[in-house]
Phi, psi and omega in degrees: 000134182292136175283116185252020183293342182274355182295149177294150177277331182261139181244006182271196177262144181252108174207157186055034174080011183209158172280134185223156181293150177242190178248125178079172184230145172248133181258124178263125183246137170286110187289347180277338186231346186080002182286135175285127179274307176185167174251139180231162182284150172249161182254121174283172178299325179294318179291321176304314180299317181296317180295320180294316180300315180295321178296318181292334178285330183262343184297321182302322178294322177296320180295327181280345180296149175304136181302331178293328176291319178296319178297321179299318177297318180294322178298321176296320176302313181298315181299321180293320178296315180298320181293334183248015190298321184291321176294321179293322177295318178297318181298317179291327178294327176288320189276331186253334189089359175286141182292150180304319178301319178294326180289342172294329174296317179299323177300310182297316181295316182302309183295320182293316183288320177297319178296322177303310184293325177298322179286336181276358184308319180295347181277001175278078189218162179259203183222164170251155186227143180291153178193187177301160186300333181261016179235142172234124179243130176208167179234154175229157177252132179235152180293161180283323184133246176259131178234150180242137178234117182259120188244154188270184185275348190277333179222062189296316180295311182299313183290325177298329179281300191284340177275353178270323198290314183301308179294329178295313180297326179287353175102014180266160164270140188239135171241118177263127171249105176289167172298142177296343181274336184224069189268358198279316186293328178297322177295320179295323176298318178298322179296317187270341188219355186297329184269013169285350180245156176302150179307133178093353184270323177240122188223146176236117177239101174286154179162176181258214184301321181299319181295313179297319180295319179297322177294314184293326184277338191295131184293338179273354171273112189269349173209139172232132179236153182220138160248116185180200183278165178297314177301321178293323177298320177296321179295319178295318177301317180295316179295318182293338181289353174296337175220163179275112181207164178274154183225137176237122185232126170242105193249205192281177179208151169228075202272134180272143166241109184269124178249116183272162180295157177072003173288143177304127187295316181297319177297317180298317181296312181298320181291322178297318179293315179301319184295344179275351177056036185292320181275001178258305187222019186056035179083000180275068182217129182295337181269359182299137178274082189269001171244114180260111183256103191248132178300141187300336182290337180236011185303310185299317182295319181292316178301314180296319182291317178293321177303313180297318179296318178299318181295334182278349180284134183259126174276149179197178177294124189302324183284349174290125186294346180265353184294132178276318184219135181264223187228176175284162195272326184226157179295315177302321180289322175303316180294323178296313181294320178299325178297325180292336173299316179289322181298313180301315180294319181293334179276352177104004176286156180255123177273106183279337176194161174114205183092196179283127181294144178290324179243097181292144170302331173211137186296338181258011182271161183262066186261135171225132180288154173304127189241135177240127172254121172256178181057038180267138175254156184300339182278348183288149179298324180291348176262351186239330188259141178288119181268326178061051181196187188276051180238120181249127177256131183247126182237138177273157173212162183233329183235151183301316180299323180295315184290327176295318178299318179294315181300323184266007188280352182258169182279352182267163176197052183274293181233169174201156176229148179225123175250117184204146172272353184252107184296327178294316178298316183295316181291322178297316178297321182296330177285329187269335179284133183272088180207150183277343184216119185237127172262138171247122183057042177191174172201156166077330186291144171246149180230115182306132183102339178273124185300132178240128179172175191241163169267170173050227184285001183274002169141182179225132177089177181227148183233174177065028185204177179302324181302325178296314180298316181292337177295342179261022173230165173230144183275136172238126177267137181233132179242130178244129174256113180284129183234000000 
């Protein structure tokens, strides 16, 4: 029987400093077992409006507070998250299907990024500008007001933390809308840390499409940000156009990992497996390098090695601390990924390993084994469409111009990786590949302070860096005439 002691005690919505009743219910399911975890409240458009009005009434006082006072509140928030991190990791492993070991990565990233933003607080500053001797020109940065951050199902605890801190330090009121599929850890965060801020400054509104749309459309929400799919990003853009506001989008990816000739085969295999984030999110990561572009001279060796590594990964119940790889998060998404197994075969790709496991860790779980398709051509759907699951497509190449064309042939441009012993080749490729974040001789790692975001359909803006914090401010120019 699953240990449910980490579940939140409150099932309502958290706004104006308290848990309050909502409209309708969201059911949280353990995707590894089919077991219902709990039901929580959702926010209707009317409740969203009420929460926004209350937040907008209290935000000006928060903005006027000394930035050191805001940082002090955030530091208490960070300490509370760290003290409860293991329970939050367990809760997300139950709610998402991500393995507990993978959620330890989320703990480390959350604490590191929150600490980064707390340290960057003095950088919320303006500039001075030259002018005539009797004039002084300078600028200051002021908060936007109320901002909404819509976060996805794959990292609910981590995103609820790191997407809150930058706008809070900048002086904004924040409303977090978790995914309707994984609503639990945000409620637990509100229980342990929500009241470190004045009422109305930190808010959690669970809900579905109606809730997100109401937040994006509301004229008093001055910025809406999303981590999610491209179709959801387009919907947020359309909703946000009801008023003039800024938008921050971190969207999908179909990311290439280019393996050049003469690279050590074992290193190439290990990096390709690492880039799929299988032990982190079962491949449900927008940054996964799910297109492996391998030089024809080592193609056969890499395919065989990755196939063997994939076969060696053990699936298990995510909350088990020994599990290497968990399951997909929802049944609809499981069905979508399973459909791509059939699509790849129907297009003529060869499945060297993977598919639906014969012996499920649990008969009602959404498990798919790490899957590798070889003999993939750039025109195939499995080479072009974001699958967001444990499916890796391997494509051969022979010339540098050819591999750059393949890498840039999709509408996405989030991440890319290049494995090469030739630094000139690697740097030239990094300049030519259309992606916002490029690893050379590495994959998957994030470094706090390094801008993360995409080109093309993969998004707008940058996160995990100073630019993210400044995106939650607006510049005001001030001119003084000395008399």
